[in-house]
MARLUMRO-7330 format. One record per residue (C-alpha): residue number from 1; residue in three letters; x negated, y negated, z negated. Coordinates in steps of 0.2 Angstrom, whole numbers, always signed. Layout:
PT   n res    c1    c2    c3
PT NUM ALA     X     Y     Z
...
! end
This chain:
PT   n res    c1    c2    c3
PT   1 MET   -25   +52   +87
PT   2 SER   -21   +34   +87
PT   3 TYR   -24   +23  +102
PT   4 VAL   -40   +14  +104
PT   5 PHE   -40    -5  +103
PT   6 LEU   -48   -15  +117
PT   7 VAL   -54   -34  +118
PT   8 ASP   -63   -43  +132
PT   9 ALA   -79   -52  +132
PT  10 ASN   -71   -67  +123
PT  11 LYS   -64   -55  +110
PT  12 GLN   -46   -58  +116
PT  13 PRO   -35   -43  +112
PT  14 LEU   -29   -33  +127
PT  15 ASN   -17   -18  +128
PT  16 PRO   -23    -3  +117
PT  17 LEU   -30   +12  +127
PT  18 HIS   -26   +30  +127
PT  19 PRO   -40   +40  +118
PT  20 ALA   -44   +50  +134
PT  21 ARG   -46   +34  +145
PT  22 ALA   -57   +26  +131
PT  23 ARG   -68   +41  +131
PT  24 ARG   -71   +40  +150
PT  25 LEU   -75   +22  +149
PT  26 LEU   -87   +25  +135
PT  27 THR   -95   +40  +144
PT  28 ALA   -98   +28  +159
PT  29 GLY  -106   +16  +148
PT  30 LYS  -105    +1  +159
PT  31 ALA   -88    -6  +157
PT  32 VAL   -87    -7  +138
PT  33 ALA   -97    -7  +122
PT  34 LEU   -92    -1  +105
PT  35 MET   -87   -16   +94
PT  36 LYS   -82    -7   +78
PT  37 HIS   -77   +10   +71
PT  38 TYR   -63    +6   +59
PT  39 PRO   -51    +3   +67
PT  40 PHE   -60   +10   +83
PT  41 THR   -62    -5   +95
PT  42 LEU   -70    -7  +111
PT  43 MET   -76   -23  +120
PT  44 LEU   -76   -26  +139
PT  45 LYS   -92   -33  +146
PT  46 ARG   -82   -45  +156
PT  47 MET   -68   -58  +153
PT  48 VAL   -50   -54  +159
PT  49 GLU   -41   -69  +167
PT  50 LYS   -22   -69  +163
PT  51 PRO   -20   -51  +157
PT  52 THR    -3   -43  +157
PT  53 LEU    +0   -39  +139
PT  54 GLN   +13   -27  +131
PT  55 PRO   +18   -36  +114
PT  56 LEU   +17   -25   +99
PT  57 ARG   +26   -27   +82
PT  58 LEU   +16   -25   +66
PT  59 LYS   +27   -16   +53
PT  60 LEU   +23   -16   +34
PT  61 ASP   +30    -6   +20
PT  62 PRO   +22   -15    +5
PT  63 GLY   +20    -4   -11
PT  64 SER   +13    -5   -28
PT  65 LYS    -1    +8   -25
PT  66 THR    -1   +11    -6
PT  67 THR    +5    +0    +9
PT  68 GLY   +11    +8   +25
PT  69 VAL    +5    +0   +41
PT  70 ALA   +11    +4   +59
PT  71 LEU   +10    -4   +76
PT  72 VAL   +25    -1   +87
PT  73 ASN   +29    -5  +105
PT  74 ASP   +47   -10  +104
PT  75 ASP   +51    -7  +122
PT  76 SER   +44   +11  +123
PT  77 GLY   +45   +16  +105
PT  78 GLU   +27   +21  +104
PT  79 VAL   +18   +21   +88
PT  80 VAL    +1   +14   +93
PT  81 PHE    -8   +14   +77
PT  82 ALA    -4   +19   +59
PT  83 ALA   -13   +17   +42
PT  84 GLU   -10   +19   +24
PT  85 LEU   -19    +5   +13
PT  86 SER   -22   +10    -5
PT  87 HIS   -24    -5   -17
PT  88 ARG   -35    -7   -32
PT  89 GLY   -23   -17   -43
PT  90 GLN   -24    -5   -57
PT  91 ALA   -43    -5   -57
PT  92 ILE   -43   -24   -58
PT  93 LYS   -31   -24   -72
PT  94 ALA   -41   -11   -82
PT  95 ALA   -57   -21   -78
PT  96 LEU   -49   -37   -85
PT  97 ASP   -43   -29  -100
PT  98 ASP   -60   -22  -104
PT  99 ARG   -68   -39  -101
PT 100 ARG   -55   -47  -113
PT 101 VAL   -59   -35  -127
PT 102 VAL   -78   -37  -125
PT 103 ARG   -76   -56  -125
PT 104 ARG   -64   -57  -140
PT 105 SER   -75   -45  -150
PT 106 ARG   -91   -55  -146
PT 107 ARG   -82   -72  -151
PT 108 GLN   -76   -65  -167
PT 109 ARG   -93   -59  -172
PT 110 LYS  -103   -74  -166
PT 111 THR   -92   -89  -166
PT 112 ARG   -79   -87  -180
PT 113 TYR   -81  -105  -185
PT 114 ARG   -76  -112  -168
PT 115 LYS   -58  -117  -164
PT 116 ALA   -48  -105  -154
PT 117 ARG   -47  -109  -136
PT 118 TRP   -35   -95  -130
PT 119 ALA   -21  -108  -126
PT 120 ASN   -32  -118  -113
PT 121 ARG   -26  -108   -98
PT 122 LYS    -7  -111   -99
PT 123 ASN    -6  -123   -84
PT 124 LYS    -4  -111   -69
PT 125 GLN    -1  -118   -52
PT 126 LYS   +15  -115   -44
PT 127 GLY   +16   -98   -35
PT 128 TRP    +1   -91   -46
PT 129 LEU    +0   -72   -47
PT 130 PRO   -11   -62   -58
PT 131 PRO   -27   -55   -50
PT 132 SER   -20   -37   -49
PT 133 LEU    -5   -43   -39
PT 134 GLU   -15   -56   -29
PT 135 SER   -27   -42   -23
PT 136 ARG   -12   -33   -15
PT 137 ILE    -7   -48    -5
PT 138 ALA   -25   -51    +0
PT 139 ASN   -28   -33    +6
PT 140 VAL   -12   -34   +17
PT 141 LEU   -16   -51   +24
PT 142 THR   -34   -45   +28
PT 143 TRP   -27   -31   +39
PT 144 VAL   -14   -42   +47
PT 145 ARG   -28   -54   +53
PT 146 ARG   -40   -39   +58
PT 147 LEU   -26   -31   +68
PT 148 SER   -21   -47   +76
PT 149 CYS   -39   -49   +82
PT 150 SER   -38   -32   +90
PT 151 ALA   -20   -30   +97
PT 152 PRO    -8   -41  +105
PT 153 ILE    +4   -43   +91
PT 154 SER   +20   -54   +94
PT 155 ALA   +30   -51   +78
PT 156 ILE   +30   -44   +61
PT 157 SER   +42   -33   +51
PT 158 MET   +41   -30   +33
PT 159 GLU   +51   -22   +19
PT 160 LEU   +55   -37    +8
PT 161 VAL   +64   -29    -6
PT 162 ARG   +65   -11   -12
PT 163 PHE   +83   -12   -16
PT 164 ASP   +97   -24   -12
PT 165 MET  +103   -26   -30
PT 166 GLN  +116   -39   -26
PT 167 LEU  +124   -27   -14
PT 168 MET  +124   -13   -27
PT 169 GLU  +131   -24   -41
PT 170 ASN  +144   -34   -31
PT 171 ALA  +156   -23   -21
PT 172 GLU  +164   -37   -12
PT 173 ILE  +148   -46    -6
PT 174 SER  +151   -40   +13
PT 175 GLY  +168   -31   +11
PT 176 VAL  +172   -14    +3
PT 177 GLU  +169    -5   +19
PT 178 TYR  +151   -10   +20
PT 179 GLN  +149    -7    +1
PT 180 GLN  +155   +11    +2
PT 181 GLY  +146   +14   +19
PT 182 ALA  +131   +25   +23
PT 183 LEU  +118   +11   +21
PT 184 MET  +125    +8    +3
PT 185 GLY  +122   +26    -1
PT 186 TYR  +104   +25    +4
PT 187 GLU  +101    +9    -6
PT 188 LEU  +109   +17   -22
PT 189 ARG  +100   +34   -20
PT 190 GLU   +83   +26   -17
PT 191 TYR   +85   +15   -32
PT 192 LEU   +90   +30   -44
PT 193 LEU   +76   +41   -37
PT 194 GLU   +64   +27   -42
PT 195 LYS   +72   +23   -59
PT 196 TRP   +74   +41   -65
PT 197 ASN   +57   +47   -58
PT 198 ARG   +65   +60   -46
PT 199 HIS   +70   +72   -59
PT 200 CYS   +86   +78   -68
PT 201 SER   +90   +66   -82
PT 202 TYR   +96   +81   -93
PT 203 CYS   +85   +96   -90
PT 204 GLY   +70   +87   -82
PT 205 ALA   +70   +98   -66
PT 206 LYS   +61   +92   -51
PT 207 ASP   +59   +96   -33
PT 208 ILE   +77  +101   -32
PT 209 PRO   +93   +93   -25
PT 210 LEU   +99   +80   -37
PT 211 GLN  +117   +72   -38
PT 212 ILE  +122   +55   -44
PT 213 GLU  +130   +57   -61
PT 214 HIS  +141   +45   -71
PT 215 ILE  +134   +43   -89
PT 216 HIS  +151   +37   -95
PT 217 PRO  +163   +47   -85
PT 218 ARG  +175   +38   -74
PT 219 ALA  +189   +49   -81
PT 220 HIS  +187   +39   -97
PT 221 GLY  +185   +22   -90
PT 222 GLY  +167   +22   -83
PT 223 THR  +162   +11   -68
PT 224 ASN  +152   +13   -53
PT 225 ARG  +139    +0   -58
PT 226 VAL  +121    +6   -56
PT 227 SER  +118    +4   -75
PT 228 ASN  +131   +18   -77
PT 229 LEU  +123   +30   -65
PT 230 CYS  +109   +43   -67
PT 231 LEU  +103   +59   -58
PT 232 ALA  +107   +77   -62
PT 233 CYS  +105   +94   -55
PT 234 GLU  +121  +103   -50
PT 235 LYS  +120  +114   -65
PT 236 CYS  +119  +100   -78
PT 237 ASN  +132   +90   -68
PT 238 THR  +144  +104   -68
PT 239 ALA  +141  +108   -87
PT 240 LYS  +144   +89   -92
PT 241 GLY  +159   +87   -81
PT 242 SER  +170   +73   -88
PT 243 LYS  +163   +74  -106
PT 244 ASP  +156   +59  -114
PT 245 ILE  +137   +59  -115
PT 246 ALA  +137   +58  -134
PT 247 VAL  +147   +74  -135
PT 248 PHE  +137   +83  -121
PT 249 LEU  +121   +79  -130
PT 250 LYS  +126   +79  -148
PT 251 LYS  +113   +93  -151
PT 252 LYS   +99   +83  -143
PT 253 PRO   +99   +65  -151
PT 254 ASP   +82   +61  -145
PT 255 LEU   +87   +65  -127
PT 256 LEU  +103   +55  -129
PT 257 LYS   +93   +40  -135
PT 258 ARG   +80   +40  -121
PT 259 ILE   +94   +42  -107
PT 260 GLN  +104   +27  -114
PT 261 ALA   +88   +16  -116
PT 262 GLN   +82   +21   -98
PT 263 ALA   +99   +17   -91
PT 264 ARG   +98    -1   -98
PT 265 ALA   +80    -4   -93
PT 266 PRO   +76   -12   -77
PT 267 LEU   +63    -6   -65
PT 268 LYS   +48   -17   -70
PT 269 ASP   +36   -10   -57
PT 270 ALA   +49   -13   -44
PT 271 ALA   +52   -31   -50
PT 272 ALA   +33   -34   -49
PT 273 VAL   +32   -27   -32
PT 274 ASN   +47   -37   -26
PT 275 ALA   +38   -53   -33
PT 276 THR   +23   -49   -23
PT 277 ARG   +33   -46    -7
PT 278 TRP   +41   -63    -8
PT 279 ALA   +24   -71   -10
PT 280 LEU   +17   -60    +5
PT 281 LEU   +32   -66   +15
PT 282 GLU   +28   -84   +13
PT 283 ARG   +10   -81   +18
PT 284 LEU   +15   -71   +33
PT 285 LYS   +25   -85   +39
PT 286 THR    +9   -96   +40
PT 287 THR    +2   -84   +54
PT 288 GLY   +15   -92   +67
PT 289 LEU   +22   -75   +71
PT 290 SER   +41   -71   +69
PT 291 VAL   +44   -61   +53
PT 292 GLU   +58   -49   +51
PT 293 CYS   +64   -43   +34
PT 294 GLY   +72   -27   +28
PT 295 THR   +76   -17   +13
PT 296 GLY   +70    +0    +6
PT 297 GLY   +88    +7    +8
PT 298 LEU   +88    +2   +27
PT 299 THR   +70   +10   +29
PT 300 LYS   +76   +26   +22
PT 301 PHE   +92   +26   +32
PT 302 ASN   +81   +24   +48
PT 303 ARG   +69   +37   +43
PT 304 ALA   +83   +50   +39
PT 305 LYS   +92   +46   +55
PT 306 ARG   +77   +50   +65
PT 307 ASN   +73   +66   +55
PT 308 LEU   +56   +60   +50
PT 309 PRO   +46   +66   +34
PT 310 LYS   +42   +55   +19
PT 311 ALA   +26   +46   +22
PT 312 HIS   +20   +28   +19
PT 313 TRP   +16   +25   +37
PT 314 LEU   +32   +33   +43
PT 315 ASP   +41   +22   +31
PT 316 ALA   +32    +7   +39
PT 317 ALA   +37   +12   +57
PT 318 CYS   +55   +13   +51
PT 319 VAL   +56    -5   +43
PT 320 GLY   +69   -17   +49
PT 321 LYS   +84   -17   +61
PT 322 SER   +72   -18   +76
PT 323 THR   +66    +0   +74
PT 324 PRO   +68    +9   +91
PT 325 GLU   +81   +23   +93
PT 326 THR   +67   +35   +97
PT 327 LEU   +49   +34   +89
PT 328 VAL   +35   +42   +99
PT 329 MET   +21   +47   +88
PT 330 THR   +13   +62   +96
PT 331 GLY    -4   +65   +90
PT 332 ILE    -4   +50   +78
PT 333 ARG   -15   +52   +63
PT 334 PRO   -15   +38   +51
PT 335 LEU   -31   +30   +45
PT 336 LEU   -32   +31   +26
PT 337 ILE   -40   +14   +20
PT 338 LYS   -45   +12    +2
PT 339 ALA   -49    -5    -5
PT 340 THR   -65    -4   -15
PT 341 GLY   -70   -22   -17
PT 342 HIS   -86   -31   -14
PT 343 GLY   -95   -27   -30
PT 344 ARG   -96   -36   -46
PT 345 ARG  -102   -53   -51
PT 346 GLN  -110   -47   -67
PT 347 MET  -129   -51   -68
PT 348 CYS  -131   -37   -79
PT 349 VAL  -121   -22   -86
PT 350 THR  -115   -23  -104
PT 351 ASP  -112    -9  -116
PT 352 ALA   -95    -6  -126
PT 353 TYR  -100   -20  -138
PT 354 GLY  -104   -33  -125
PT 355 PHE  -123   -32  -126
PT 356 PRO  -133   -31  -110
PT 357 LYS  -140   -14  -105
PT 358 GLN  -152   -20   -91
PT 359 HIS  -160   -36   -87
PT 360 LYS  -165   -33   -69
PT 361 GLU  -158   -45   -56
PT 362 ARG  -145   -38   -45
PT 363 LYS  -147   -38   -27
PT 364 GLY  -134   -37   -13
PT 365 SER  -145   -27    -1
PT 366 TYR  -161   -17    +1
PT 367 LEU  -170   -12   +16
PT 368 GLY  -156   -19   +27
PT 369 TYR  -143    -8   +18
PT 370 ARG  -129   -11    +6
PT 371 THR  -119    +0    -6
PT 372 GLY  -104    +5    +4
PT 373 ASP  -111    +5   +21
PT 374 MET  -105   +20   +32
PT 375 VAL  -121   +29   +39
PT 376 LYS  -126   +44   +49
PT 377 ALA  -142   +52   +43
PT 378 ILE  -151   +66   +54
PT 379 THR  -163   +74   +42
PT 380 PRO  -173   +90   +43
PT 381 LYS  -160   +97   +31
PT 382 GLY  -146   +93   +42
PT 383 THR  -134   +79   +48
PT 384 PHE  -124   +69   +35
PT 385 HIS  -111   +56   +36
PT 386 GLY  -103   +45   +23
PT 387 ARG  -105   +30   +12
PT 388 ILE  -121   +26    +4
PT 389 ALA  -126   +19   -13
PT 390 ILE  -142   +10   -12
PT 391 ARG  -156   +11   -25
PT 392 TYR  -171    +0   -27
PT 393 ARG  -183   +14   -20
PT 394 PRO  -184   +21    -3
PT 395 SER  -171   +35    -7
PT 396 PHE  -152   +31    -6
PT 397 HIS  -138   +42   -12
PT 398 LEU  -127   +49    +1
PT 399 GLY  -114   +62    -5
PT 400 LYS  -124   +74   -16
PT 401 GLU  -141   +71    -6
PT 402 ASP  -155   +58    -9
PT 403 ILE  -160   +52    +9
PT 404 HIS  -174   +41   +15
PT 405 PRO  -167   +26   +25
PT 406 LYS  -179   +31   +40
PT 407 TYR  -166   +45   +44
PT 408 MET  -151   +33   +43
PT 409 ARG  -142   +22   +56
PT 410 HIS  -127   +11   +53
PT 411 VAL  -110   +17   +58
PT 412 HIS   -99    +4   +49
PT 413 ARG  -106   -10   +37
PT 414 ALA   -98   -12   +20
PT 415 ASP   -82   -23   +21
PT 416 GLY   -74   -19    +5
PT 417 TYR   -64    -4   +11
PT 418 GLU   -67   +15   +12
PT 419 TYR   -60   +24   +27
PT 420 ARG   -56   +42   +31
PT 421 SER   -44   +51   +43
PT 422 ALA   -28   +60   +37
! end
């Protein structure tokens, strides 16, 4: 399991503890008290004057759906803490789309005589991002602040761009030797795996070794530009050989058209994530910590060099040139964090046509509990753990059970996130 965070009586971060030592302190019950469960943090009952701290590096692997987080000791190579943070950007986008449809239909029905006002929101501030992207940045910054309050973090490493596009397009940017080196191969392969969805372009086979294939063969004047490359299994690559793709797929015109279109199409999702990362970089600089940047190709290179499996938190641990030669991660189990939000601002829920379904005033809490609180309930039926959904009657929803609040006690109050162990 991950190390246990420790702070003193003034909430100043100290060196994380091994779980066995933290367990002994908790058993004694005199030296420390439980501060919070997620991440598990203990508080000393005294102040520590001039503590000897081991600085840690916070490493981030931002993604469209999931961001990897790792705390690494650069001197010893120990991974102290790991987490995978799931974003809710797609849910926000869907909610905004639904709201836009309802509002537009309602205006069309009720106020057709009014002048259209859809062009009154053009003046965006510099650096403005849509809410679905802004939420990803907010989630990452929230956890950077929380971990900074629990651990002695001295530096941050983040994956700034998924692919070094300039390096792939311009062979002379840093010399031919670097362009054709091992790192270049990882940059290119990672980009093609993302672009072609990790399957053979010709037969659609997945979960097999894939080879880089030239759409327009080099024997007929094709280049090594990334727009002329795709992925193919060994069987399809051998069958195509040096044939032109139009000849090879003359009996499959639909497939030919799709491959040619996909070869020209950019990675829109990757572009959106890259834009988010640049905004995240600017905000991380305001923390006052030194920020190191790396590319996705370098991350994969570091992970493959250390024979580590593919995982978001392992990618985070391998971000940047500062990655230790040996990473010690014995017993590390990443904390799975899912962003759930803090509820809705709607005063009432509307139906598909925009009409209210209920007129009761929404309340944030009831009997001291809120929806999303993590509780432990010891009832005559048994012991239950999990998140609750409050109801305005003395019976709350916990899993598949309805449980009275008198059997419950708080484990972790709702903070906009859901937690579970890997």
